[in-house]
C-alpha positions in Angstrom: -41.6 5.4 15.9 -40.4 9.0 16.5 -40.5 8.3 20.5 -38.3 4.9 19.4 -36.1 6.8 17.8 -35.1 9.4 20.9 -34.9 6.8 23.0 -32.0 4.9 20.7 -30.5 8.1 20.4 -30.1 8.8 24.0 -29.3 5.3 24.8 -26.0 5.7 22.3 -25.4 8.9 23.7 -25.0 7.5 26.9 -23.0 4.6 26.0 -20.7 7.3 24.0 -20.1 9.4 27.3 -19.3 6.0 29.2 -17.0 5.1 26.6 -15.4 8.7 26.3 -15.1 8.6 30.2 -12.8 5.6 30.0 -11.1 6.0 27.2 -10.1 8.2 23.6 -12.0 7.5 20.5 -10.5 9.3 17.6 -12.4 9.8 14.2 -10.1 10.2 11.3 -10.4 10.3 7.5 -9.0 11.8 4.2 -10.8 12.4 1.0 -8.5 11.9 -2.5 -9.9 12.5 -6.0 -8.2 12.6 -9.2 -8.5 13.2 -13.1 -6.4 10.3 -14.5 -6.1 10.9 -18.3 -3.8 8.3 -19.9 -2.2 6.5 -23.6 -0.9 3.1 -23.0 -1.4 2.3 -26.5 -5.0 1.8 -26.7 -6.2 4.9 -27.1 -6.7 8.0 -24.8 -8.6 7.0 -21.3 -10.0 9.9 -19.3 -11.3 8.8 -15.8 -11.8 10.3 -12.3 -11.4 8.2 -9.6 -10.0 7.7 -5.9 -6.7 7.4 -4.3 -4.0 9.3 -6.6 -1.7 9.7 -3.7 -3.7 7.7 -1.1 -7.1 5.8 -1.1 -10.2 7.7 0.4 -10.9 6.7 4.4 -12.5 7.4 7.4 -12.0 5.8 10.6 -11.9 5.3 14.5 -8.8 4.4 16.7 -8.8 4.5 20.5 -6.7 3.6 23.3 -7.6 3.2 26.7 -5.1 3.4 30.0 -4.8 0.4 31.6 -1.9 1.5 33.9 1.9 0.5 34.5 2.7 2.1 31.1 -0.1 -0.7 29.4 -2.5 0.3 26.7 -5.8 -1.2 25.1 -5.4 -0.3 21.5 -8.1 -0.7 18.3 -8.3 0.4 14.7 -11.5 0.1 12.5 -10.7 2.0 9.1 -13.3 2.1 5.9 -12.0 2.6 2.4 -14.5 4.3 0.1 -14.5 5.8 -3.3 -15.7 9.4 -3.5 -16.1 9.5 -7.2 -18.9 6.8 -6.8 -19.8 6.7 -2.9 -19.0 2.7 -3.0 -17.0 1.2 -0.5 -13.7 0.0 -1.7 -11.4 -3.6 -0.5 -14.2 -5.8 -2.1 -17.2 -4.1 -0.1 -15.7 -5.0 3.5 -17.0 -2.7 6.2 -13.5 -2.3 7.8 -11.4 -3.0 4.5 -8.3 -1.2 5.1 -7.7 -1.9 8.6 -9.9 -3.7 11.6 -7.7 -4.9 14.3 -7.5 -4.8 18.7 -4.2 -5.3 20.8 -2.1 -4.3 23.4 0.6 -1.9 23.4 3.5 -1.5 26.4 7.0 -0.4 27.2 7.9 -4.2 25.3 5.9 -3.0 22.5 2.7 -3.6 20.4 0.8 -7.4 20.0 -2.1 -6.8 17.6 -4.6 -9.1 16.1 -7.0 -8.9 12.8 -6.6 -7.4 9.5 -3.4 -5.4 9.5 -0.7 -4.2 7.2 2.4 -6.6 7.2 5.6 -5.1 8.4 7.3 -6.0 4.6 4.7 -3.7 2.8 5.4 -0.7 5.7 9.1 -1.1 5.4 9.7 -1.0 1.9 7.0 1.7 1.2 9.9 3.6 3.1 12.1 3.8 0.2 9.3 4.6 -2.0 9.8 8.4 -3.1 6.1 8.3 -4.1 5.0 6.2 -1.2 2.9 4.6 -3.2 1.2 7.6 -5.0 0.3 8.1 -8.7 2.2 6.6 -11.7 5.4 6.9 -10.1 5.1 4.6 -6.8 6.8 1.3 -8.3 4.0 -0.2 -6.4 1.5 1.2 -9.0 3.1 -0.5 -12.1 1.3 -2.7 -13.6 0.8 -5.0 -16.6 -1.8 -6.2 -18.8 -2.2 -10.0 -19.4 -3.1 -11.6 -22.8 -7.2 -11.7 -21.8 -6.8 -7.9 -21.3 -7.1 -8.0 -17.5 -4.8 -5.4 -15.6 -2.8 -6.7 -12.6 0.0 -5.6 -10.4 3.3 -6.6 -11.4 4.3 -6.9 -8.1 1.5 -8.9 -7.3 2.2 -10.0 -4.0 2.1 -6.8 -2.3 -2.0 -6.4 -3.8 -2.6 -9.8 -2.1 -0.7 -9.2 1.1 -0.3 -6.0 1.9 -3.4 -6.0 4.4 -3.4 -9.7 5.8 -6.4 -10.8 7.2 -6.7 -13.0 10.6 -2.6 -12.1 11.4 -1.0 -11.5 14.3 1.7 -8.7 14.5 4.1 -7.3 17.0 5.7 -4.2 16.6 9.0 -3.5 18.8 9.6 -0.5 20.3 12.9 1.7 19.0 15.9 0.8 20.4 18.8 3.2 19.3 17.1 3.8 16.1 16.4 0.3 15.4 12.8 -1.3 15.8 11.6 -5.0 14.3 7.9 -6.4 12.8 7.1 -9.6 12.9 3.6 -11.1 11.7 2.0 -14.5 11.4 -1.0 -14.8 9.3 -3.4 -17.9 10.3 -5.0 -19.8 7.1 -8.0 -21.3 8.1 -7.9 -24.5 6.3 -9.0 -27.7 7.8 -6.3 -30.2 8.2 -3.1 -27.9 7.5 -1.6 -25.3 9.5 0.4 -24.0 6.2 -2.3 -23.7 3.8 -3.3 -19.8 3.2 -0.8 -18.9 5.9 1.5 -15.9 5.7 4.6 -14.8 7.3 6.2 -11.6 7.6 9.3 -9.8 8.7 11.0 -6.3 8.9 13.8 -4.6 10.1 13.9 -1.0 10.7 16.8 1.5 11.4 16.3 5.6 11.6 19.1 7.6 12.9 19.5 11.4 12.1 19.1 12.1 8.4 19.7 8.1 7.9 16.9 5.6 7.3 17.5 1.7 6.3 14.6 -0.7 5.8 14.3 -4.1 4.8 11.3 -6.5 4.6 10.5 -10.2 3.7 7.1 -12.0 3.4 5.7 -15.0 2.3 2.3 -16.7 1.3 1.3 -20.3 0.7 -1.8 -20.7 -1.4 -4.7 -22.0 0.5 -6.2 -24.5 -1.8 -3.6 -25.6 -4.8 0.5 -25.5 -4.8 1.6 -21.8 -5.6 3.0 -19.0 -3.6 3.8 -15.2 -2.9 6.8 -13.9 -2.3 8.1 -10.6 -1.7 11.1 -9.2 -0.4 12.9 -5.4 -0.3 15.6 -3.6 0.8 16.6 0.2 1.0 16.7 3.5 2.4 16.9 7.3 2.2 19.1 10.1 3.1 18.2 13.8 4.1 20.5 16.9 2.9 18.8 20.1 3.4 15.5 20.4 1.8 16.2 17.1 -0.6 15.1 13.5 0.6 16.9 10.8 -1.4 15.5 7.1 -1.9 17.2 4.0 -3.2 15.9 0.2 -3.1 15.3 -2.8 -4.8 11.8 -5.0 -4.5 11.8 -8.7 -5.7 8.7 -10.2 -6.0 7.9 -14.3 -6.8 4.8 -15.6 -7.3 3.4 -18.8 -9.0 -0.7 -18.9 -8.1 -0.9 -22.4 -10.8 -3.1 -25.0 -10.0 -1.4 -28.1 -10.7 2.4 -29.4 -9.2 3.6 -30.2 -12.8 2.7 -26.3 -14.0 4.3 -24.7 -10.7 7.4 -23.9 -12.6 5.4 -21.4 -14.5 6.8 -18.3 -12.2 6.8 -15.2 -12.6 9.6 -13.3 -11.0 9.8 -9.3 -11.2 12.4 -7.4 -9.5 12.3 -3.1 -9.2 15.2 -0.9 -8.4 14.4 2.5 -8.1 16.5 6.0 -7.5 14.1 8.9 -6.1 14.1 12.2 -4.6 11.5 14.3 -2.4 12.8 18.4 -2.6 10.8 21.2 -0.8 11.0 23.7 -3.3 9.0 26.1 -0.6 7.5 25.5 2.5 4.4 24.6 0.6 5.3 23.5 -2.8 7.1 19.9 -3.0 8.7 18.2 -5.9 9.3 13.9 -5.8 10.7 12.7 -9.0 11.5 8.7 -9.5 13.0 6.4 -11.8 12.4 2.8 -11.8 13.6 -0.3 -13.4 11.6 -3.2 -14.2 13.8 -6.5 -14.0 11.9 -9.5 -15.5 13.2 -12.9 -15.1 10.3 -14.6 -15.9 10.0 -18.5 -16.8 9.3 -18.5 -20.6 10.5 -15.3 -21.8 11.7 -15.2 -25.4 13.5 -12.0 -24.8 14.1 -9.2 -22.2 11.0 -7.3 -21.1 12.9 -5.0 -18.5 11.9 -1.5 -19.2 12.3 1.9 -17.4 9.9 4.3 -15.6 10.3 7.9 -15.2 7.9 10.1 -13.3 7.5 13.5 -11.4 5.1 15.2 -9.1 4.4 18.5 -8.0 2.1 19.0 -4.6 1.5 22.1 -3.0 -0.1 22.3 0.0 -3.0 25.1 0.5 -3.3 24.6 4.1 -2.0 22.1 6.7 -4.8 19.7 5.7 -5.7 20.0 1.8 -3.2 20.1 -1.1 -3.3 19.9 -4.8 -1.0 17.7 -6.7 -0.6 16.9 -10.5 2.2 14.1 -12.1 3.3 12.8 -15.1 5.0 9.1 -15.4 5.6 7.1 -18.6 6.9 3.6 -19.3 8.6 2.5 -22.7 7.3 -0.9 -23.5 9.5 -3.7 -25.6 9.7 -7.1 -27.1 6.0 -7.8 -26.1 5.8 -6.4 -22.3 2.6 -4.3 -21.8 3.3 -2.4 -18.5 0.9 0.6 -17.2 0.8 3.2 -14.4 -1.8 3.4 -12.2 -2.6 5.1 -8.5 -2.5 4.5 -5.1 -5.5 2.3 -5.1 -6.3 1.7 -9.3 -4.6 0.2 -11.7 -3.7 1.5 -15.0 -5.4 1.2 -18.3 -4.9 -1.6 -20.3 -1.5 -1.6 -22.8 -0.6 -2.2 -26.0 2.7 -4.5 -26.5 5.6 -2.4 -27.1 4.3 1.3 -26.8 5.4 3.7 -24.4 2.3 3.9 -22.0 1.9 7.7 -20.8 -0.2 9.0 -17.9 -0.7 12.6 -16.3 -2.8 12.5 -13.2 -3.9 15.6 -11.1 -6.0 15.8 -8.0 -6.9 17.1 -4.4 -6.7 15.7 -1.3 -7.9 16.9 2.3 -7.7 15.3 5.6 -9.4 15.5 8.7 
């Protein structure tokens, strides 16, 4: 048994050396763990969890030079929860990303499980960049049965898209585009389960502008998920100001008779990131939730206010803490979560408050 193990190790070592001679493969990762203390109208909830600023992960990225400016590229990325050791993304081994493709002077073409161009574009005008309760991505709502789900549900369903083909253009005078088509894989139907997404980005000096669109059709019913957004940022010395508007529309009904029961949410955000010292950063953001869903008896619009301080202990490691709150009214049940977890269940017409602090290190 010992000899077999030694032989296997030698074979693997030989393969690794041969691969290294032909290409470059990088192992990378991040561990982010935090404490989340919230009171969202149903008592205080204290928990240790994964991903306050970003989901913990490890992955492999590779590139092989094919000559004439062309390269073969790939990425395999696993998400995990460091507080429990379990694999995230429903237990998929490389649930965060798994793709392979070609890159050249005309851009990159990749195939697999990938981020939608719309999600990447819209994230750029979020001051919290999907972190803590201050990000508009992390505004959740409690359903009548007590289940918590994202307010911008399309993002949760489609931010990573299986069976997708993505084209990312090179930058031309600051402008670039991203296009994606996701294959539905439903027999007898080209459109069922399919996803289309596109984004346009422009970065020049202190100015950055981003817009994106995504539409996914349900595989087994007439429902759909649709999202679009537009926004940008502007750098002024040590400060960066963010402004954006994101619209989310979805209907996961199962019969044509009830498809009119559509959920429509929009979130407008104004944010600021300020470098107080070379090691200390302040992030603040105010967001307005605009609910125009079917069947509302009164406006359930609400405001979210949030602030965060992050301190760099080194180039790789930082500690952070933040406070966020949302004021519910007219029966709304919004709550606040983190990068990869939902907020606690909220009671109607209460002020949901959450305090989060944690530590992140990258390698």
